[in-house]
C-alpha positions in Angstrom: 60.1 27.8 -59.3 58.6 24.3 -57.5 55.2 24.0 -56.3 54.7 23.1 -52.7 53.3 19.7 -52.2 50.2 19.5 -49.7 50.7 17.0 -46.6 47.9 14.5 -46.4 45.9 14.8 -43.0 47.0 12.3 -40.5 44.8 9.3 -40.4 44.3 9.3 -36.5 42.9 13.1 -36.6 40.1 11.8 -38.8 39.4 8.7 -36.6 39.5 11.1 -33.5 36.6 13.5 -35.0 34.6 10.4 -36.0 34.8 9.0 -32.7 34.1 12.3 -30.6 30.9 12.6 -32.9 30.1 9.1 -32.2 30.4 9.4 -28.5 28.3 12.8 -28.7 25.4 11.0 -30.6 25.9 8.1 -28.1 25.3 10.4 -25.3 22.4 12.3 -27.0 20.8 9.1 -27.9 21.5 7.7 -24.2 19.9 11.0 -22.7 16.7 10.6 -25.0 16.2 6.9 -23.8 16.8 7.8 -20.2 14.4 10.4 -20.2 11.6 9.1 -22.4 12.2 5.4 -22.1 14.2 4.2 -19.6 12.7 6.8 -17.2 16.0 7.2 -15.3 16.2 9.9 -12.7 12.4 10.5 -13.3 13.4 11.9 -16.8 9.7 11.4 -17.9 8.2 13.4 -15.4 10.8 16.2 -15.8 9.8 16.4 -19.4 6.2 16.5 -18.5 6.7 19.2 -16.1 8.8 21.3 -18.2 6.2 21.0 -21.0 3.3 21.9 -18.5 5.1 25.1 -17.3 4.9 26.4 -20.8 1.2 25.2 -21.6 -0.6 23.9 -18.8 -2.3 26.4 -16.7 -4.4 26.3 -13.5 -7.5 28.6 -13.2 -9.6 29.7 -10.3 -13.6 28.8 -10.6 -15.3 31.7 -9.0 -17.9 30.5 -6.4 -21.3 31.6 -6.2 -22.3 33.6 -3.3 -25.2 32.9 -0.9 -28.3 34.4 -1.4 -29.7 37.0 1.0 -33.7 36.7 1.4 -36.4 38.4 3.8 -38.2 36.3 6.1 -40.5 35.4 3.6 -37.9 34.1 0.9 -37.9 37.3 -1.1 -34.7 37.9 -2.7 -32.5 41.0 -1.0 -29.0 40.3 -2.7 -28.3 37.7 -5.5 -25.2 37.0 -7.6 -25.5 37.2 -11.4 -23.0 35.7 -13.7 -20.7 38.5 -15.8 -17.5 38.5 -17.5 -14.5 40.4 -16.9 -12.1 41.6 -19.9 -8.4 41.2 -19.2 -5.2 41.4 -21.3 -1.6 40.4 -21.4 0.0 43.6 -22.0 3.2 41.7 -23.4 1.1 40.4 -26.0 -1.2 43.5 -26.5 1.5 46.3 -26.4 2.5 46.0 -30.0 -0.8 45.5 -31.5 -2.0 47.3 -34.5 -5.7 47.0 -33.3 -5.2 49.3 -29.9 -7.8 51.7 -31.7 -10.2 49.3 -32.2 -10.0 47.8 -28.6 -10.4 51.2 -27.0 -13.4 52.4 -29.1 -14.8 48.6 -27.7 -13.6 49.5 -24.4 -15.2 52.9 -24.5 -11.8 54.4 -23.8 -9.5 56.9 -25.7 -6.4 55.6 -27.0 -4.1 57.6 -25.0 -5.9 56.2 -21.9 -5.5 52.5 -22.9 -2.1 53.2 -23.8 -1.2 54.7 -20.5 -2.6 51.7 -18.6 -0.7 49.5 -20.9 2.5 51.4 -20.0 1.5 51.2 -16.3 1.3 47.3 -16.3 4.3 46.8 -18.7 6.3 43.8 -17.9 3.3 42.2 -16.4 1.1 39.5 -18.0 -2.2 40.2 -16.5 -4.4 43.3 -16.2 -7.9 44.1 -16.1 -9.7 46.1 -18.8 -13.2 45.9 -17.8 -14.7 44.3 -14.9 -18.0 42.5 -14.4 -19.7 43.2 -17.7 -22.9 41.9 -19.0 -22.3 38.7 -21.0 -23.5 40.3 -24.4 -21.4 43.4 -24.2 -18.3 41.1 -23.3 -19.1 38.7 -26.1 -18.9 41.9 -28.6 -15.3 42.8 -27.2 -14.1 39.1 -27.4 -15.5 38.6 -30.8 -13.2 40.9 -32.3 -10.5 38.2 -31.5 -7.8 40.5 -30.6 -4.6 38.8 -29.9 -3.9 39.3 -25.9 -7.5 40.2 -24.8 -9.5 37.5 -23.0 -12.5 36.9 -21.0 -13.3 35.4 -17.4 -16.4 34.4 -15.9 -17.1 36.2 -12.5 -20.2 36.9 -10.5 -21.6 40.3 -9.5 -24.0 41.2 -6.5 -27.6 42.5 -7.4 -29.9 43.9 -5.0 -33.6 43.5 -6.3 -35.0 45.9 -3.1 -32.3 48.4 -4.2 -32.3 51.3 -1.9 -35.1 50.0 0.3 -33.0 47.5 2.3 -29.5 48.7 1.4 -28.3 50.3 4.7 -29.0 46.9 6.5 -28.0 44.5 3.8 -25.0 46.3 2.7 -22.9 45.5 -0.4 -19.8 43.7 -1.7 -16.7 45.3 -3.5 -15.5 44.4 -7.2 -14.0 41.1 -5.8 -16.9 39.9 -4.3 -16.0 40.5 -0.6 -18.8 41.9 1.7 -17.5 45.4 3.0 -20.7 47.1 4.4 -24.0 45.7 6.4 -24.8 42.1 6.6 -23.0 41.5 3.5 -19.9 42.3 5.7 -20.8 40.8 8.9 -21.7 37.3 7.5 -19.2 37.5 4.6 -17.5 34.0 5.7 -20.9 32.5 5.6 -22.0 33.9 2.2 -18.9 33.9 0.2 -18.1 30.2 -0.4 -14.8 28.3 -1.8 -13.4 29.0 -5.3 -12.6 25.8 -7.2 -9.7 25.2 -9.5 -9.4 23.9 -13.0 -6.7 23.0 -15.5 -6.4 23.9 -19.2 -3.8 23.9 -22.0 -3.1 27.2 -23.6 -1.6 27.7 -27.1 1.6 30.2 -27.6 -1.0 33.1 -28.3 -2.6 32.7 -24.6 -5.9 30.9 -26.1 -7.3 28.0 -24.3 -6.9 24.9 -26.4 -8.5 22.3 -24.2 -9.8 21.8 -20.9 -8.2 19.4 -18.9 -10.7 18.9 -15.8 -11.9 20.5 -12.5 -9.2 19.7 -10.0 -11.5 21.1 -7.0 -15.1 22.1 -7.5 -16.1 25.4 -6.1 -18.3 25.5 -3.2 -21.5 27.9 -3.3 -21.8 30.2 -0.6 -24.8 29.4 2.2 -27.7 31.4 1.9 -29.0 33.7 4.6 -32.8 34.6 5.5 -33.3 37.7 7.4 -35.7 38.6 9.7 -37.4 41.6 8.0 -40.6 41.5 5.7 -39.8 43.0 2.8 -43.5 44.3 2.4 -43.2 46.1 5.7 -39.7 47.6 4.7 -41.2 48.9 1.4 -44.1 50.7 3.3 -41.8 52.1 6.2 -39.5 53.4 3.5 -42.1 55.0 1.8 -43.5 56.7 4.9 -40.2 57.7 6.3 -39.0 59.3 3.1 -42.3 61.3 2.7 -41.9 62.7 6.2 -38.5 63.6 6.2 -39.0 65.4 2.7 -42.1 67.0 3.9 -40.6 68.4 7.0 -37.0 69.5 5.6 -35.4 67.0 8.2 -32.0 66.2 8.3 -32.7 62.4 8.4 -35.0 59.8 10.0 -35.2 56.3 11.1 -37.5 53.7 11.9 -37.5 50.1 13.3 -40.1 47.7 13.7 -39.6 44.7 16.2 -41.9 41.5 16.7 -42.6 42.2 20.2 -42.4 38.5 21.3 -39.4 37.2 19.4 -37.5 40.2 19.0 -36.7 39.9 15.5 -36.3 42.9 13.2 -39.3 43.1 10.9 -38.3 46.6 9.2 -35.5 48.9 9.7 -35.4 51.9 7.5 -33.4 55.2 7.4 -33.2 58.4 5.2 -31.2 59.4 3.2 -30.5 56.3 1.3 -28.3 55.3 -1.5 -28.5 53.0 -4.5 -26.2 49.8 -3.9 -26.7 48.8 -7.5 -25.1 52.0 -8.7 -21.9 53.9 -7.7 -20.8 52.9 -4.2 -19.4 56.3 -3.8 -22.9 58.0 -2.2 -22.4 60.1 0.6 -21.8 58.7 4.2 -24.8 60.4 5.3 -26.8 57.9 2.8 -24.8 54.7 3.7 -25.3 54.7 7.3 -27.6 52.4 9.0 -28.7 55.3 11.6 -31.0 53.1 13.2 -28.3 50.9 15.0 -25.1 53.3 14.8 -26.5 56.7 15.4 -27.4 57.8 19.0 -29.8 60.3 20.4 -31.2 61.6 23.5 -34.4 59.7 24.0 -35.7 62.3 26.2 -39.6 62.0 27.3 -39.8 58.3 25.6 -37.7 57.3 28.6 -40.3 58.5 31.2 -42.1 55.2 30.8 -39.0 53.6 32.1 -38.8 56.0 34.9 -42.8 54.8 35.6 -41.5 51.3 36.1 -38.9 52.5 38.9 -41.9 54.4 40.6 -44.3 51.2 40.3 -41.4 49.1 41.7 -40.6 51.3 44.6 -43.9 50.3 46.2 -45.1 54.1 46.8 -46.8 54.7 43.5 -49.7 53.0 41.7 -51.1 54.4 38.2 -53.6 55.9 40.3 -51.3 57.8 42.8 -52.4 61.6 42.7 -49.6 63.9 42.1 -49.9 68.1 42.7 -48.5 69.6 39.8 -49.8 73.0 40.7 -48.6 75.9 40.0 -47.6 74.1 36.6 -43.7 74.8 37.2 -40.9 73.6 39.8 -37.6 74.5 40.5 -34.7 72.1 41.0 -31.4 74.3 41.8 -31.1 76.7 39.3 -33.2 75.2 36.7 -37.1 75.6 36.4 -38.9 72.7 35.0 -42.3 74.1 33.5 -45.4 72.2 32.1 -47.4 73.8 29.0 -50.2 74.7 31.7 -51.0 73.9 35.2 -52.4 70.4 35.4 -53.4 70.6 38.9 -53.7 67.4 40.9 -53.3 64.5 38.4 -52.7 60.8 38.7 -49.4 59.1 37.8 -51.3 57.8 34.5 -52.1 61.3 33.7 -48.5 62.5 34.5 -47.2 60.2 31.4 -50.2 61.0 29.4 -49.5 64.9 29.3 -45.8 64.1 29.5 -45.9 66.5 32.8 -42.4 67.6 33.6 -43.4 69.0 37.1 -44.8 65.4 37.8 -42.2 63.3 36.5 -39.8 65.9 38.7 -41.6 65.1 41.8 -41.5 61.3 41.2 -37.7 61.6 40.4 -37.0 63.7 43.6 -38.9 61.2 45.8 -37.0 58.0 44.3 -33.7 59.6 43.9 -31.7 58.8 40.7 -30.2 55.1 41.6 -33.3 53.1 40.9 -34.1 55.0 37.7 -30.6 54.3 36.6 -30.7 50.9 37.5 -34.0 50.3 35.5 -32.7 51.9 32.5 -29.7 49.6 32.6 -31.8 46.4 33.1 -33.8 47.6 30.1 -30.5 47.8 28.0 -29.6 51.2 27.9 -25.8 51.7 27.5 -25.2 48.1 26.3 -24.9 46.8 22.6 -27.9 45.1 21.4 -25.7 42.4 20.3 -26.5 41.9 16.5 -23.1 42.0 14.8 -23.8 44.8 12.9 -20.9 46.6 12.0 -20.6 49.9 14.1 -23.5 48.9 16.3 -23.5 51.3 18.9 -24.0 50.8 22.8 -25.2 54.4 23.3 -24.3 56.1 26.9 -25.7 55.6 30.3 -23.3 57.5 32.4 -22.7 56.3 36.1 -20.9 59.0 37.8 -19.8 58.9 41.5 -21.5 62.4 42.0 -24.7 63.8 40.5 -25.7 67.4 40.6 -29.5 67.8 41.5 -30.4 68.9 37.9 -28.7 65.6 36.5 -30.7 63.5 38.7 -34.0 65.1 37.6 -32.8 65.2 33.8 -32.1 61.7 34.0 -35.6 60.6 34.7 -36.5 63.1 31.4 -34.1 60.9 29.2 -31.6 63.9 29.0 -27.6 63.1 29.9 -28.2 59.6 28.3 -27.9 58.6 24.3 -29.6 55.3 22.8 -30.2 54.2 19.3 -33.8 53.7 17.8 -33.1 50.2 17.7 -32.2 50.0 21.6 -35.4 52.1 22.3 -37.5 49.6 20.4 -36.0 46.7 22.6 -36.8 48.5 25.8 -40.4 49.2 24.4 -40.8 45.3 23.7 -40.3 44.4 27.3 -43.9 46.2 28.1 -45.6 44.5 25.0 -44.0 40.9 25.9 -45.1 40.6 29.9 -42.1 42.0 30.9 -39.4 39.6 29.1 -36.8 41.1 26.8 -35.7 38.7 24.0 -32.3 39.0 22.3 -32.6 41.5 18.9 -32.0 39.4 15.9 -31.3 40.6 12.4 -31.9 36.7 10.9 -35.1 35.0 10.9 -35.9 32.5 14.0 -36.7 29.0 13.0 -37.8 26.6 15.5 -37.7 27.0 19.3 -37.3 30.7 20.6 -34.1 31.4 22.6 -35.2 32.1 26.2 -35.4 35.5 26.9 -34.6 37.8 30.2 -37.1 38.7 32.6 -36.7 42.6 33.3 -39.8 43.5 35.0 -42.9 41.6 36.4 -45.7 40.8 34.1 -48.4 42.9 36.5 -45.7 46.1 36.1 -45.7 45.6 32.4 -49.7 45.3 32.2 -49.9 48.5 34.2 -47.4 50.1 31.9 -49.3 49.1 28.8 -52.4 50.7 30.0 -50.7 53.9 30.7 -48.9 54.0 27.6 -52.8 53.6 25.8 -53.6 56.5 27.7 -50.9 58.6 26.1 -52.6 57.9 22.5 -56.2 59.1 23.7 -57.8 62.3 22.7 -56.4 64.0 25.7 -52.7 62.3 25.4 -49.7 63.8 23.5 -49.6 61.1 21.0 -53.2 61.5 19.8 -52.0 61.6 16.1 -50.6 58.1 16.7 -53.7 56.6 16.9 -54.7 53.7 14.1 -58.2 53.2 12.9 -59.7 50.1 14.1 -56.8 49.2 16.6 -55.9 50.2 20.1 -52.3 51.3 20.5 -49.9 52.6 23.0 -46.7 54.5 23.1 -44.9 57.5 24.4 -43.7 60.7 22.5 -40.4 62.5 23.0 -38.7 65.9 21.8 -35.5 66.8 22.7 -32.9 69.7 21.8 -30.0 68.9 19.5 -26.8 69.3 21.1 -24.4 71.5 19.2 -21.0 72.9 19.7 -22.2 75.3 22.6 -24.6 73.0 24.2 -28.3 72.6 23.6 -29.3 74.4 20.3 -32.4 76.6 20.6 -34.2 75.6 17.4 -33.0 72.3 16.6 -35.0 69.3 17.7 -35.1 65.7 17.4 -38.6 64.3 17.5 -39.5 60.6 18.6 -42.3 58.1 19.2 -42.1 54.7 20.5 -45.2 52.8 20.4 -46.9 49.1 20.6 -49.7 47.9 18.6 -52.2 46.5 19.3 -52.4 47.4 22.9 -54.5 44.0 24.0 -52.4 41.6 22.3 -49.3 43.4 21.1 -47.7 42.0 17.9 -45.4 44.8 17.2 -43.3 47.8 18.5 -42.1 50.5 16.2 -39.5 53.4 17.2 -39.5 56.6 14.6 -36.9 59.4 14.9 -37.1 62.3 13.0 -33.8 64.4 13.3 -34.0 68.2 12.9 -37.4 68.8 11.6 -37.9 72.3 9.9 -40.9 74.4 10.5 -43.6 75.0 12.8 -44.0 71.4 13.9 -41.0 69.7 15.6 -42.6 67.8 18.4 -42.6 63.9 18.8 -46.2 64.1 19.0 -46.9 66.3 15.7 -43.8 65.0 13.7 -43.1 61.3 14.9 -46.4 60.1 15.8 -48.3 60.5 12.7 -45.6 58.6 10.9 -45.8 55.7 13.3 -50.0 56.0 12.5 -49.2 55.4 8.9 -46.5 52.5 9.2 -48.6 50.5 11.5 -51.7 51.1 9.8 -50.0 49.3 6.9 -48.4 46.8 9.3 -51.7 45.7 10.8 -53.2 44.9 7.4 -50.1 42.9 6.3 -49.8 40.8 9.1 -53.2 40.0 9.1 -54.1 41.3 12.5 -57.8 41.4 13.7 -59.0 44.7 14.8 -59.0 45.7 18.3 -61.8 44.9 21.1 -62.6 48.5 22.6 -64.5 48.2 25.7 -62.1 46.2 28.1 -59.0 48.5 27.0 -60.9 51.7 27.3 -62.4 50.6 30.6 -59.0 50.0 32.0 -57.5 53.3 30.6 -60.5 55.2 32.0 -59.9 53.9 35.6 -56.2 54.7 35.4 -56.4 58.1 34.5 -59.1 58.8 36.8 -57.7 61.9 38.6 -58.6 64.4 36.0 -57.3 67.7 34.7 
């Protein structure tokens, strides 16, 4: 059998293969040259960009949020550095150290695994936010692959619950969501910066390249409140609300000349440094957002309408016998028959009969106009979230009882802040300054004249009479100082109308009377027990707050003789 003879490979095939390989090699060399040396078609930039996509990252540099202080520079809100722990789920899901990580995070392993499953396919998820650096370092020092740290800032409120409802708070991302933190969020938050860095395959930072854009810190903000007064009023209000078993309470103090809010407190409260899931009742700034019928505190404004009519003076005598008066189907009684008394005495005793006769003589139109002029039914314009305007109805037709009840402060609503702003008119020679929650520096904005200086002076004398021994607000007196004000006691409104045994007690006062520095309004909502009137419940709180305020503001004691003589003359028509 003959063996087959193998045919030699054609030479041209060999050269063809070699030629193809040479061409491919030349193409490869040309491509390398074009990309790296010759830089045709921006090849070098292409390679740099591709490399950067795989290793160079851009990170945000958090901006420091502006500091909020009181008028004396005491901090109310500051930002402290913290560390947030985050992970890359794709790097972490197959880790053999999940149990160790769960323990470090104070989580159960199933909870951690469930979170990883929820973020499956993602490259980022937070494990813990806003940890103190020491705790975060204890976790990061374990060097668990896929777990990283990020510096952030957390808001801290040194005054705690004392100023919480006014200052507000931020969310976990540092955005203001309540109070002045929300109102002035853009002013406070700043602008985050940017930086570049290089990461390795494990996600660890190898090298910082540099800052592309530095972070711009937020602007600081100085509030009008005096933290010393804020602490005092918080303490006294809490004490009163608790002792009386009341539902809530509010107090606000204004600088009588500038309109600045020196203190604003409410109770119940919440702690802004703890859980933000407190009850809505504790988180509301009731002094600005909640409205009440102001009751007899509005009789002072009714007296303004009477004086402006030209038919009444503080000494005008009014017959209140037999101690009650009927208007339509309703009878308005006094506690007793005061007889023939002066208009000052009407205010001093808060005589329903006397005010009713004044209201019937004037008509409701001038009274309504004075209320509107003083800002009732209009927002104060603070910019605070949820600020209420109250209500001053302007009906085309008024019933006789509605005309009279308007003079008593019924059928209208106002916030404690609005009431304080109205009484500041008396204390500022008839001029109303716009209410400010921010400290005013430099020249004071021009105020609005509401009443004549002479009218304001007469009302101040009448308000002082209310706090005398014979007045309804004798418990509002402050040792060493002459004060003035007006009480108010109103029935609460329920589903079926006015509730028989539920009240709101109010007091609006000025101190000192001869050279006013502050105006303070106290509201106690639904006090329980035998004491419920403004004179018995709200006036003593005003006295305690004002005693401390006079000391803290270095106000010299009153000169008694001139003031007392004027009051005695005005109240001269006796009981």
